[in-house]
TIVO-2410 file (N, C-alpha, C; in nm, 3 decimals):
# residues 114
REC num residu      c1      c2      c3 atome chaine
REC   1      M  -4.091   1.250   1.236     N      A
REC   1      M  -4.196   1.247   1.335    CA      A
REC   1      M  -4.313   1.167   1.298     C      A
REC   2      V  -4.360   1.090   1.395     N      A
REC   2      V  -4.479   1.001   1.366    CA      A
REC   2      V  -4.589   1.048   1.450     C      A
REC   3      V  -4.700   1.054   1.386     N      A
REC   3      V  -4.825   1.094   1.459    CA      A
REC   3      V  -4.905   0.970   1.496     C      A
REC   4      K  -4.933   0.949   1.627     N      A
REC   4      K  -5.003   0.826   1.672    CA      A
REC   4      K  -5.106   0.866   1.780     C      A
REC   5      E  -5.228   0.851   1.733     N      A
REC   5      E  -5.343   0.884   1.827    CA      A
REC   5      E  -5.349   1.027   1.873     C      A
REC   6      G  -5.305   1.121   1.782     N      A
REC   6      G  -5.303   1.258   1.829    CA      A
REC   6      G  -5.169   1.298   1.899     C      A
REC   7      L  -5.078   1.200   1.913     N      A
REC   7      L  -4.945   1.242   1.976    CA      A
REC   7      L  -4.832   1.237   1.870     C      A
REC   8      V  -4.748   1.333   1.884     N      A
REC   8      V  -4.635   1.346   1.795    CA      A
REC   8      V  -4.524   1.273   1.852     C      A
REC   9      M  -4.464   1.172   1.809     N      A
REC   9      M  -4.359   1.089   1.862    CA      A
REC   9      M  -4.241   1.094   1.761     C      A
REC  10      A  -4.117   1.100   1.821     N      A
REC  10      A  -3.997   1.100   1.746    CA      A
REC  10      A  -3.967   0.958   1.703     C      A
REC  11      K  -3.912   0.946   1.579     N      A
REC  11      K  -3.874   0.823   1.523    CA      A
REC  11      K  -3.742   0.755   1.599     C      A
REC  12      T  -3.666   0.841   1.643     N      A
REC  12      T  -3.539   0.795   1.710    CA      A
REC  12      T  -3.536   0.843   1.859     C      A
REC  13      R  -3.458   0.771   1.935     N      A
REC  13      R  -3.442   0.814   2.080    CA      A
REC  13      R  -3.355   0.943   2.076     C      A
REC  14      P  -3.369   1.029   2.188     N      A
REC  14      P  -3.285   1.149   2.190    CA      A
REC  14      P  -3.134   1.095   2.214     C      A
REC  15      T  -3.044   1.173   2.165     N      A
REC  15      T  -2.901   1.134   2.173    CA      A
REC  15      T  -2.841   1.171   2.313     C      A
REC  16      Q  -2.898   1.283   2.375     N      A
REC  16      Q  -2.845   1.329   2.502    CA      A
REC  16      Q  -2.925   1.260   2.604     C      A
REC  17      L  -2.868   1.160   2.680     N      A
REC  17      L  -2.938   1.096   2.788    CA      A
REC  17      L  -2.878   1.122   2.925     C      A
REC  18      H  -2.766   1.192   2.919     N      A
REC  18      H  -2.707   1.217   3.053    CA      A
REC  18      H  -2.777   1.326   3.130     C      A
REC  19      V  -2.794   1.298   3.257     N      A
REC  19      V  -2.872   1.404   3.336    CA      A
REC  19      V  -2.782   1.508   3.366     C      A
REC  20      R  -2.839   1.643   3.337     N      A
REC  20      R  -2.749   1.763   3.360    CA      A
REC  20      R  -2.703   1.776   3.503     C      A
REC  21      G  -2.581   1.793   3.516     N      A
REC  21      G  -2.522   1.823   3.638    CA      A
REC  21      G  -2.473   1.690   3.722     C      A
REC  22      A  -2.506   1.579   3.664     N      A
REC  22      A  -2.466   1.449   3.729    CA      A
REC  22      A  -2.331   1.411   3.684     C      A
REC  23      P  -2.254   1.362   3.780     N      A
REC  23      P  -2.116   1.317   3.738    CA      A
REC  23      P  -2.140   1.184   3.655     C      A
REC  24      V  -2.044   1.168   3.553     N      A
REC  24      V  -2.049   1.051   3.475    CA      A
REC  24      V  -1.987   0.931   3.555     C      A
REC  25      G  -2.058   0.821   3.545     N      A
REC  25      G  -2.003   0.714   3.619    CA      A
REC  25      G  -2.110   0.637   3.709     C      A
REC  26      A  -2.067   0.550   3.786     N      A
REC  26      A  -2.154   0.480   3.888    CA      A
REC  26      A  -2.239   0.567   3.974     C      A
REC  27      E  -2.169   0.674   4.018     N      A
REC  27      E  -2.232   0.779   4.106    CA      A
REC  27      E  -2.359   0.835   4.034     C      A
REC  28      G  -2.337   0.871   3.910     N      A
REC  28      G  -2.449   0.929   3.833    CA      A
REC  28      G  -2.560   0.836   3.797     C      A
REC  29      Y  -2.532   0.702   3.792     N      A
REC  29      Y  -2.624   0.606   3.769    CA      A
REC  29      Y  -2.712   0.576   3.897     C      A
REC  30      V  -2.651   0.569   4.003     N      A
REC  30      V  -2.722   0.534   4.135    CA      A
REC  30      V  -2.792   0.649   4.184     C      A
REC  31      I  -2.708   0.762   4.211     N      A
REC  31      I  -2.766   0.880   4.288    CA      A
REC  31      I  -2.855   0.962   4.208     C      A
REC  32      H  -2.808   0.996   4.080     N      A
REC  32      H  -2.880   1.097   3.990    CA      A
REC  32      H  -2.968   1.013   3.886     C      A
REC  33      L  -2.973   0.885   3.891     N      A
REC  33      L  -3.065   0.798   3.807    CA      A
REC  33      L  -3.035   0.832   3.655     C      A
REC  34      C  -2.911   0.860   3.625     N      A
REC  34      C  -2.873   0.888   3.479    CA      A
REC  34      C  -2.861   0.759   3.414     C      A
REC  35      R  -2.912   0.745   3.288     N      A
REC  35      R  -2.909   0.620   3.220    CA      A
REC  35      R  -2.827   0.637   3.085     C      A
REC  36      C  -2.735   0.719   3.077     N      A
REC  36      C  -2.660   0.744   2.962    CA      A
REC  36      C  -2.565   0.615   2.945     C      A
REC  37      P  -2.512   0.586   2.821     N      A
REC  37      P  -2.438   0.470   2.803    CA      A
REC  37      P  -2.302   0.464   2.894     C      A
REC  38      E  -2.245   0.575   2.917     N      A
REC  38      E  -2.123   0.581   2.997    CA      A
REC  38      E  -2.159   0.541   3.143     C      A
REC  39      C  -2.271   0.601   3.201     N      A
REC  39      C  -2.300   0.572   3.342    CA      A
REC  39      C  -2.345   0.425   3.348     C      A
REC  40      K  -2.414   0.368   3.261     N      A
REC  40      K  -2.445   0.236   3.259    CA      A
REC  40      K  -2.345   0.139   3.265     C      A
REC  41      S  -2.248   0.162   3.167     N      A
REC  41      S  -2.122   0.075   3.161    CA      A
REC  41      S  -2.042   0.095   3.280     C      A
REC  42      D  -2.023   0.202   3.352     N      A
REC  42      D  -1.939   0.224   3.459    CA      A
REC  42      D  -2.014   0.153   3.579     C      A
REC  43      Y  -2.143   0.162   3.585     N      A
REC  43      Y  -2.215   0.094   3.696    CA      A
REC  43      Y  -2.212  -0.062   3.667     C      A
REC  44      Q  -2.212  -0.114   3.552     N      A
REC  44      Q  -2.204  -0.257   3.525    CA      A
REC  44      Q  -2.070  -0.301   3.566     C      A
REC  45      K  -1.972  -0.230   3.543     N      A
REC  45      K  -1.822  -0.268   3.575    CA      A
REC  45      K  -1.816  -0.271   3.729     C      A
REC  46      Y  -1.874  -0.162   3.797     N      A
REC  46      Y  -1.886  -0.164   3.942    CA      A
REC  46      Y  -1.937  -0.286   4.000     C      A
REC  47      G  -2.056  -0.323   3.949     N      A
REC  47      G  -2.125  -0.440   4.001    CA      A
REC  47      G  -2.042  -0.566   3.981     C      A
REC  48      E  -1.982  -0.574   3.856     N      A
REC  48      E  -1.907  -0.697   3.816    CA      A
REC  48      E  -1.778  -0.714   3.925     C      A
REC  49      N  -1.724  -0.594   3.950     N      A
REC  49      N  -1.606  -0.598   4.044    CA      A
REC  49      N  -1.655  -0.632   4.184     C      A
REC  50      A  -1.762  -0.583   4.232     N      A
REC  50      A  -1.819  -0.610   4.359    CA      A
REC  50      A  -1.858  -0.757   4.371     C      A
REC  51      R  -1.910  -0.822   4.273     N      A
REC  51      R  -1.944  -0.946   4.275    CA      A
REC  51      R  -1.826  -1.044   4.285     C      A
REC  52      E  -1.721  -1.011   4.201     N      A
REC  52      E  -1.603  -1.082   4.194    CA      A
REC  52      E  -1.524  -1.061   4.334     C      A
REC  53      R  -1.522  -0.949   4.398     N      A
REC  53      R  -1.455  -0.923   4.527    CA      A
REC  53      R  -1.523  -1.019   4.635     C      A
REC  54      R  -1.659  -1.017   4.630     N      A
REC  54      R  -1.732  -1.103   4.726    CA      A
REC  54      R  -1.707  -1.248   4.709     C      A
REC  55      R  -1.692  -1.303   4.579     N      A
REC  55      R  -1.678  -1.437   4.550    CA      A
REC  55      R  -1.532  -1.486   4.579     C      A
REC  56      N  -1.448  -1.397   4.572     N      A
REC  56      N  -1.294  -1.426   4.592    CA      A
REC  56      N  -1.260  -1.407   4.743     C      A
REC  57      C  -1.347  -1.359   4.827     N      A
REC  57      C  -1.302  -1.330   4.955    CA      A
REC  57      C  -1.287  -1.469   5.023     C      A
REC  58      P  -1.176  -1.484   5.098     N      A
REC  58      P  -1.136  -1.619   5.154    CA      A
REC  58      P  -1.251  -1.665   5.273     C      A
REC  59      W  -1.309  -1.566   5.333     N      A
REC  59      W  -1.407  -1.603   5.428    CA      A
REC  59      W  -1.549  -1.544   5.394     C      A
REC  60      K  -1.638  -1.614   5.434     N      A
REC  60      K  -1.779  -1.565   5.405    CA      A
REC  60      K  -1.849  -1.516   5.531     C      A
REC  61      P  -1.916  -1.399   5.534     N      A
REC  61      P  -1.981  -1.356   5.651    CA      A
REC  61      P  -2.075  -1.451   5.705     C      A
REC  62      V  -2.090  -1.459   5.825     N      A
REC  62      V  -2.181  -1.553   5.905    CA      A
REC  62      V  -2.319  -1.537   5.866     C      A
REC  63      H  -2.366  -1.411   5.862     N      A
REC  63      H  -2.511  -1.377   5.831    CA      A
REC  63      H  -2.551  -1.427   5.698     C      A
REC  64      I  -2.471  -1.442   5.612     N      A
REC  64      I  -2.520  -1.475   5.472    CA      A
REC  64      I  -2.549  -1.628   5.447     C      A
REC  65      H  -2.506  -1.716   5.553     N      A
REC  65      H  -2.511  -1.854   5.529    CA      A
REC  65      H  -2.659  -1.886   5.554     C      A
REC  66      G  -2.704  -1.980   5.462     N      A
REC  66      G  -2.847  -2.023   5.459    CA      A
REC  66      G  -2.938  -1.923   5.399     C      A
REC  67      T  -2.871  -1.835   5.310     N      A
REC  67      T  -2.959  -1.745   5.226    CA      A
REC  67      T  -2.938  -1.756   5.079     C      A
REC  68      W  -3.026  -1.723   4.995     N      A
REC  68      W  -3.008  -1.715   4.860    CA      A
REC  68      W  -2.900  -1.623   4.823     C      A
REC  69      S  -2.885  -1.509   4.892     N      A
REC  69      S  -2.782  -1.415   4.869    CA      A
REC  69      S  -2.631  -1.484   4.882     C      A
REC  70      G  -2.623  -1.566   4.988     N      A
REC  70      G  -2.504  -1.630   5.011    CA      A
REC  70      G  -2.465  -1.727   4.890     C      A
REC  71      Y  -2.566  -1.787   4.841     N      A
REC  71      Y  -2.540  -1.877   4.720    CA      A
REC  71      Y  -2.510  -1.806   4.602     C      A
REC  72      S  -2.585  -1.696   4.569     N      A
REC  72      S  -2.569  -1.628   4.439    CA      A
REC  72      S  -2.461  -1.523   4.446     C      A
REC  73      N  -2.460  -1.430   4.545     N      A
REC  73      N  -2.363  -1.320   4.549    CA      A
REC  73      N  -2.231  -1.354   4.599     C      A
REC  74      Y  -2.229  -1.452   4.695     N      A
REC  74      Y  -2.097  -1.485   4.755    CA      A
REC  74      Y  -2.042  -1.616   4.706     C      A
REC  75      A  -2.116  -1.684   4.623     N      A
REC  75      A  -2.084  -1.816   4.563    CA      A
REC  75      A  -2.042  -1.909   4.673     C      A
REC  76      C  -2.115  -1.914   4.785     N      A
REC  76      C  -2.097  -2.004   4.895    CA      A
REC  76      C  -2.178  -2.136   4.851     C      A
REC  77      R  -2.112  -2.243   4.858     N      A
REC  77      R  -2.176  -2.369   4.831    CA      A
REC  77      R  -2.193  -2.467   4.946     C      A
REC  78      C  -2.206  -2.402   5.071     N      A
REC  78      C  -2.225  -2.489   5.186    CA      A
REC  78      C  -2.364  -2.544   5.171     C      A
REC  79      E  -2.397  -2.647   5.254     N      A
REC  79      E  -2.523  -2.717   5.244    CA      A
REC  79      E  -2.633  -2.621   5.275     C      A
REC  80      R  -2.621  -2.528   5.377     N      A
REC  80      R  -2.730  -2.436   5.409    CA      A
REC  80      R  -2.762  -2.337   5.299     C      A
REC  81      C  -2.658  -2.284   5.232     N      A
REC  81      C  -2.680  -2.198   5.121    CA      A
REC  81      C  -2.747  -2.267   4.999     C      A
REC  82      L  -2.698  -2.393   4.969     N      A
REC  82      L  -2.758  -2.462   4.859    CA      A
REC  82      L  -2.898  -2.496   4.889     C      A
REC  83      S  -2.937  -2.529   5.014     N      A
REC  83      S  -3.067  -2.566   5.049    CA      A
REC  83      S  -3.160  -2.432   5.037     C      A
REC  84      A  -3.108  -2.315   5.072     N      A
REC  84      A  -3.189  -2.193   5.061    CA      A
REC  84      A  -3.214  -2.160   4.904     C      A
REC  85      C  -3.105  -2.193   4.819     N      A
REC  85      C  -3.127  -2.160   4.676    CA      A
REC  85      C  -3.230  -2.264   4.621     C      A
REC  86      R  -3.228  -2.377   4.666     N      A
REC  86      R  -3.336  -2.481   4.619    CA      A
REC  86      R  -3.467  -2.433   4.654     C      A
REC  87      K  -3.487  -2.386   4.791     N      A
REC  87      K  -3.621  -2.345   4.824    CA      A
REC  87      K  -3.661  -2.215   4.762     C      A
REC  88      T  -3.567  -2.128   4.722     N      A
REC  88      T  -3.606  -2.011   4.646    CA      A
REC  88      T  -3.659  -2.037   4.515     C      A
REC  89      Y  -3.598  -2.129   4.442     N      A
REC  89      Y  -3.638  -2.161   4.301    CA      A
REC  89      Y  -3.722  -2.293   4.308     C      A
REC  90      D  -3.779  -2.329   4.410     N      A
REC  90      D  -3.863  -2.458   4.413    CA      A
REC  90      D  -3.979  -2.434   4.316     C      A
REC  91      Y  -4.043  -2.318   4.315     N      A
REC  91      Y  -4.154  -2.292   4.222    CA      A
REC  91      Y  -4.123  -2.313   4.082     C      A
REC  92      A  -3.988  -2.270   4.042     N      A
REC  92      A  -3.967  -2.279   3.889    CA      A
REC  92      A  -3.953  -2.432   3.842     C      A
REC  93      A  -3.895  -2.520   3.932     N      A
REC  93      A  -3.898  -2.661   3.885    CA      A
REC  93      A  -4.043  -2.712   3.864     C      A
REC  94      G  -4.140  -2.674   3.958     N      A
REC  94      G  -4.272  -2.716   3.943    CA      A
REC  94      G  -4.345  -2.667   3.817     C      A
REC  95      W  -4.313  -2.538   3.793     N      A
REC  95      W  -4.362  -2.472   3.675    CA      A
REC  95      W  -4.322  -2.542   3.555     C      A
REC  96      R  -4.186  -2.569   3.550     N      A
REC  96      R  -4.135  -2.628   3.432    CA      A
REC  96      R  -4.197  -2.767   3.408     C      A
REC  97      E  -4.213  -2.845   3.510     N      A
REC  97      E  -4.273  -2.968   3.504    CA      A
REC  97      E  -4.414  -2.974   3.439     C      A
REC  98      V  -4.497  -2.870   3.493     N      A
REC  98      V  -4.629  -2.855   3.443    CA      A
REC  98      V  -4.631  -2.808   3.299     C      A
REC  99      N  -4.547  -2.730   3.262     N      A
REC  99      N  -4.551  -2.665   3.121    CA      A
REC  99      N  -4.440  -2.721   3.036     C      A
REC 100      R  -4.390  -2.844   3.059     N      A
REC 100      R  -4.294  -2.908   2.984    CA      A
REC 100      R  -4.320  -2.910   2.827     C      A
REC 101      E  -4.440  -2.952   2.794     N      A
REC 101      E  -4.476  -2.967   2.649    CA      A
REC 101      E  -4.474  -2.825   2.584     C      A
REC 102      H  -4.539  -2.731   2.652     N      A
REC 102      H  -4.536  -2.586   2.600    CA      A
REC 102      H  -4.398  -2.541   2.578     C      A
REC 103      L  -4.314  -2.564   2.662     N      A
REC 103      L  -4.179  -2.514   2.654    CA      A
REC 103      L  -4.101  -2.587   2.552     C      A
REC 104      A  -4.124  -2.725   2.534     N      A
REC 104      A  -4.061  -2.793   2.427    CA      A
REC 104      A  -4.116  -2.742   2.285     C      A
REC 105      E  -4.241  -2.712   2.271     N      A
REC 105      E  -4.291  -2.665   2.145    CA      A
REC 105      E  -4.238  -2.532   2.118     C      A
REC 106      R  -4.211  -2.443   2.212     N      A
REC 106      R  -4.149  -2.308   2.190    CA      A
REC 106      R  -4.011  -2.326   2.145     C      A
REC 107      A  -3.931  -2.420   2.218     N      A
REC 107      A  -3.804  -2.446   2.172    CA      A
REC 107      A  -3.784  -2.495   2.038     C      A
REC 108      R  -3.877  -2.590   1.993     N      A
REC 108      R  -3.883  -2.636   1.865    CA      A
REC 108      R  -3.900  -2.532   1.764     C      A
REC 109      D  -4.003  -2.446   1.784     N      A
REC 109      D  -4.030  -2.323   1.704    CA      A
REC 109      D  -3.916  -2.232   1.681     C      A
REC 110      Y  -3.846  -2.205   1.798     N      A
REC 110      Y  -3.733  -2.122   1.796    CA      A
REC 110      Y  -3.619  -2.175   1.707     C      A
REC 111      R  -3.598  -2.311   1.727     N      A
REC 111      R  -3.483  -2.367   1.650    CA      A
REC 111      R  -3.523  -2.373   1.502     C      A
REC 112      A  -3.651  -2.390   1.470     N      A
REC 112      A  -3.684  -2.397   1.325    CA      A
REC 112      A  -3.673  -2.260   1.253     C      A
REC 113      K  -3.689  -2.158   1.330     N      A
REC 113      K  -3.678  -2.024   1.277    CA      A
REC 113      K  -3.518  -1.992   1.255     C      A
REC 114      S  -3.435  -2.046   1.341     N      A
REC 114      S  -3.287  -2.018   1.330    CA      A
REC 114      S  -3.226  -2.088   1.213     C      A
***
């Protein structure tokens, strides 16, 4: 135990993270907000499968065209989706341009430590 500003804190995280009564898996993660390793990994697999299913679908729903979601979730590379993705991340390119020296310095420092 560690005492910090009058509070007693454990040095390690509790080992039992599963929510009592929640089913183990994606349902426990989403509905019961359980964050145990089993529920997290099952939900991660569920998300990966859903993304793969959307990307491999031979047709793309009409309503997703021209959206960022169409570009990222459905891997649609039509002109409208590409344009939407560029508009969504437009701020990032400007920020990188303004902070180019700062980012280069951070990268150099990181490489020097490695």
